[in-house]
C-alpha positions as CSV (number, residue, x, y, z in Angstrom):
1,M,6.9,12.5,-20.3
2,I,5.8,10.3,-17.3
3,R,2.7,9.0,-17.7
4,I,0.5,8.7,-13.9
5,G,-2.0,6.9,-12.9
6,I,-3.7,8.3,-9.7
7,V,-5.3,5.8,-7.5
8,D,-7.6,7.4,-4.7
9,D,-11.1,7.3,-3.7
10,H,-11.5,11.2,-3.1
11,A,-12.3,12.4,-6.2
12,I,-11.3,15.8,-4.6
13,V,-7.4,14.7,-4.3
14,R,-7.0,13.0,-7.7
15,T,-8.6,16.3,-9.1
16,G,-5.8,18.4,-7.1
17,L,-3.2,16.5,-7.8
18,K,-3.8,16.2,-11.3
19,Q,-4.1,19.9,-11.5
20,F,-0.6,20.3,-10.0
21,F,0.8,17.9,-12.3
22,S,-0.3,19.5,-15.3
23,D,2.2,22.4,-14.2
24,Q,5.1,20.4,-15.0
25,V,6.2,19.6,-18.6
26,D,7.4,16.4,-18.2
27,L,4.3,14.5,-16.4
28,R,1.2,13.8,-17.7
29,V,-2.1,11.9,-15.8
30,T,-3.0,9.2,-17.9
31,G,-5.7,7.4,-15.8
32,E,-7.6,7.4,-12.5
33,A,-8.8,4.8,-10.1
34,A,-10.8,4.9,-7.0
35,N,-10.0,1.4,-5.6
36,G,-7.5,-1.2,-6.2
37,R,-9.6,-2.6,-8.5
38,E,-10.1,-0.1,-10.7
39,A,-6.2,0.5,-10.4
40,L,-5.4,-3.0,-11.8
41,N,-7.1,-2.2,-15.0
42,L,-5.2,0.8,-15.4
43,V,-2.4,-1.5,-15.2
44,R,-3.7,-4.1,-17.4
45,S,-4.4,-0.8,-19.9
46,G,-0.6,-0.2,-20.2
47,E,-0.6,3.4,-20.2
48,V,0.9,4.3,-16.7
49,D,4.8,4.6,-15.9
50,V,4.1,5.2,-12.4
51,L,1.4,4.6,-10.5
52,L,0.3,7.0,-7.1
53,M,-1.6,5.0,-5.0
54,D,-3.6,5.5,-1.5
55,L,-4.0,2.9,1.2
56,S,-7.3,3.3,2.7
57,M,-9.9,2.7,0.1
58,P,-13.3,0.9,-0.2
59,D,-13.9,-2.3,-2.2
60,Q,-10.2,-3.2,-2.4
61,G,-7.2,-1.1,-0.4
62,G,-4.1,-0.1,-1.4
63,V,-2.2,-3.5,0.6
64,D,-4.1,-6.0,-1.2
65,A,-4.1,-3.9,-4.7
66,L,-0.1,-3.8,-3.9
67,A,0.2,-7.3,-3.9
68,A,-2.1,-7.8,-7.3
69,I,-0.1,-5.2,-9.4
70,K,3.0,-6.3,-8.5
71,A,2.1,-9.5,-9.4
72,R,0.9,-8.5,-12.7
73,A,3.4,-5.8,-13.6
74,P,6.4,-6.7,-11.2
75,E,8.4,-3.4,-13.3
76,L,5.9,-0.7,-12.5
77,P,7.0,1.5,-9.9
78,V,4.0,1.7,-7.3
79,L,4.2,5.3,-5.0
80,I,2.2,4.8,-2.1
81,L,0.6,8.3,-1.1
82,S,-1.0,7.8,2.3
83,G,-2.4,9.2,5.5
84,F,-0.8,6.9,7.8
85,P,2.2,8.0,9.2
86,E,5.7,6.4,7.7
87,T,5.8,4.2,11.0
88,H,2.6,2.4,10.3
89,Y,3.1,0.8,6.9
90,A,6.3,2.3,5.1
91,T,8.8,-0.4,5.5
92,T,6.2,-3.2,5.3
93,L,5.2,-1.9,2.2
94,L,8.8,-1.2,0.8
95,K,9.5,-4.8,1.4
96,Q,6.6,-5.7,-0.4
97,G,7.5,-3.6,-3.7
98,A,6.3,-0.4,-3.2
99,A,9.0,1.9,-5.0
100,G,8.3,4.7,-2.5
101,Y,6.3,6.1,0.7
102,L,4.9,9.3,1.1
103,N,2.8,10.8,3.5
104,K,-0.4,13.2,2.5
105,E,1.0,16.0,4.6
106,C,4.0,16.1,2.4
107,D,5.0,18.9,0.0
108,P,3.5,18.5,-3.3
109,E,6.8,19.4,-4.8
110,E,8.3,16.4,-3.0
111,I,5.6,14.1,-5.1
112,V,6.6,15.3,-8.0
113,K,10.6,14.6,-7.1
114,A,9.5,11.0,-5.7
115,I,7.6,10.4,-9.2
116,R,10.7,11.3,-11.4
117,T,13.0,9.2,-9.1
118,V,11.0,6.0,-9.2
119,F,10.5,6.7,-13.2
120,R,14.2,6.1,-13.3
121,G,13.6,2.8,-11.4
122,R,15.2,3.8,-8.1
123,K,13.2,3.5,-4.8
124,Y,12.3,7.0,-3.1
125,I,13.2,6.8,0.5
126,T,12.3,10.2,2.6
127,P,14.6,10.7,6.0
128,A,12.0,9.3,8.0
129,V,11.5,6.2,6.2
130,A,15.3,6.1,6.0
131,E,15.5,5.8,9.9
132,L,13.1,3.2,10.0
133,L,15.0,1.0,7.3
134,A,18.1,1.6,9.3
135,D,16.1,0.4,12.5
136,T,15.1,-2.8,10.7
137,L,18.6,-3.4,9.4
138,G,20.3,-2.7,12.6
139,G,18.5,-5.7,14.0
140,D,16.2,-3.3,16.2
141,T,14.3,-5.8,18.6
142,T,11.7,-3.0,19.1
143,K,9.5,-4.6,15.7
144,L,6.0,-4.5,16.1
145,P,3.9,-7.8,15.9
146,H,2.5,-6.9,12.6
147,E,6.0,-6.3,11.0
148,L,6.7,-9.6,11.4
149,L,3.9,-11.0,9.2
150,S,4.8,-12.1,5.3
151,E,2.7,-10.0,2.6
152,R,-0.1,-12.5,2.5
153,E,-0.5,-12.9,6.3
154,F,-0.4,-9.2,6.4
155,Q,-3.2,-8.7,3.8
156,V,-5.1,-11.3,5.8
157,F,-4.7,-9.4,9.0
158,L,-6.0,-6.2,7.9
159,R,-8.9,-7.7,6.3
160,L,-10.0,-9.9,9.5
161,A,-9.2,-6.7,11.5
162,K,-11.6,-4.8,9.3
163,G,-14.5,-7.7,9.8
164,E,-14.0,-9.5,6.7
165,T,-15.2,-13.4,6.9
166,I,-13.3,-16.0,5.8
167,G,-15.4,-17.3,3.2
168,H,-15.5,-13.8,1.2
169,M,-11.6,-13.2,1.6
170,A,-11.4,-16.8,0.2
171,E,-13.2,-15.4,-2.8
172,S,-11.9,-12.1,-3.3
173,M,-8.4,-13.4,-2.8
174,S,-9.0,-16.5,-5.4
175,L,-7.8,-18.9,-2.3
176,S,-9.5,-21.7,-0.5
177,V,-11.3,-21.2,2.4
178,K,-8.4,-23.6,4.2
179,T,-5.7,-21.6,3.0
180,V,-7.4,-18.3,4.5
181,S,-7.6,-20.2,7.8
182,T,-4.3,-21.4,7.9
183,Y,-3.1,-17.8,7.2
184,R,-5.2,-16.7,10.0
185,T,-4.0,-19.5,12.3
186,R,-0.5,-18.2,11.8
187,V,-1.4,-14.5,12.1
188,M,-2.8,-15.2,15.6
189,E,0.3,-17.2,16.4
190,K,2.9,-14.9,15.4
191,M,1.0,-12.0,16.9
192,S,0.0,-13.9,20.1
193,L,-3.8,-12.8,19.7
194,A,-6.7,-15.1,20.3
195,S,-9.7,-13.7,18.5
196,N,-10.9,-11.2,15.3
197,S,-11.6,-8.9,17.9
198,D,-8.3,-8.9,19.2
199,L,-6.9,-8.5,15.9
200,T,-9.3,-5.4,15.5
201,Y,-8.2,-3.8,18.6
202,Y,-4.6,-4.1,18.1
203,A,-5.4,-2.6,14.5
204,L,-6.9,0.1,15.7
205,K,-4.2,1.0,18.4
206,N,-1.5,1.0,16.1
207,G,-3.4,3.3,13.3
208,L,-3.7,0.6,10.9
209,I,-7.3,0.7,10.3
210,Q,-9.7,3.8,10.6
């Protein structure tokens, strides 16, 4: 029996997935969460074998949550199920420890297949994601600026783009204000941008925030 935790801020999505999984003899939903902080509590309970997680959530989103979960439970497979197209996040999050990346438009059967795959300790790579990974391995020079950021820089970038202050970020990420400011400087340099409004514009233009 594979114990699944569903992390999504929409109750109707969680209910729909739970109902679909109930028809599978080897799957059982043992926990639900509406944001990243609740997801971390699920992980602490130790009652999930696979975490199925959305990216766009209030409070603490999927990008921050993935980093926190992998720090606490590096062996737990985290499967991302997102409304964002693969091109926006897939390769970045796979490099940061996600076990797979699925678009919410995929067939429900594919989610089941992905859960079984990552439970066995393997990555679940869709053809679209495989193509993106092949491009990065081939030294593709068309890499977007945000794809050059480290895991922590990417977290800081998204939070700045959403209008979060450095003080609030420092508190919620358990970092000093000076450290967050250093990350901000690095992000600006790597992305050749001058202000927080530039970051927001870039994130909106590239579909990284809604």
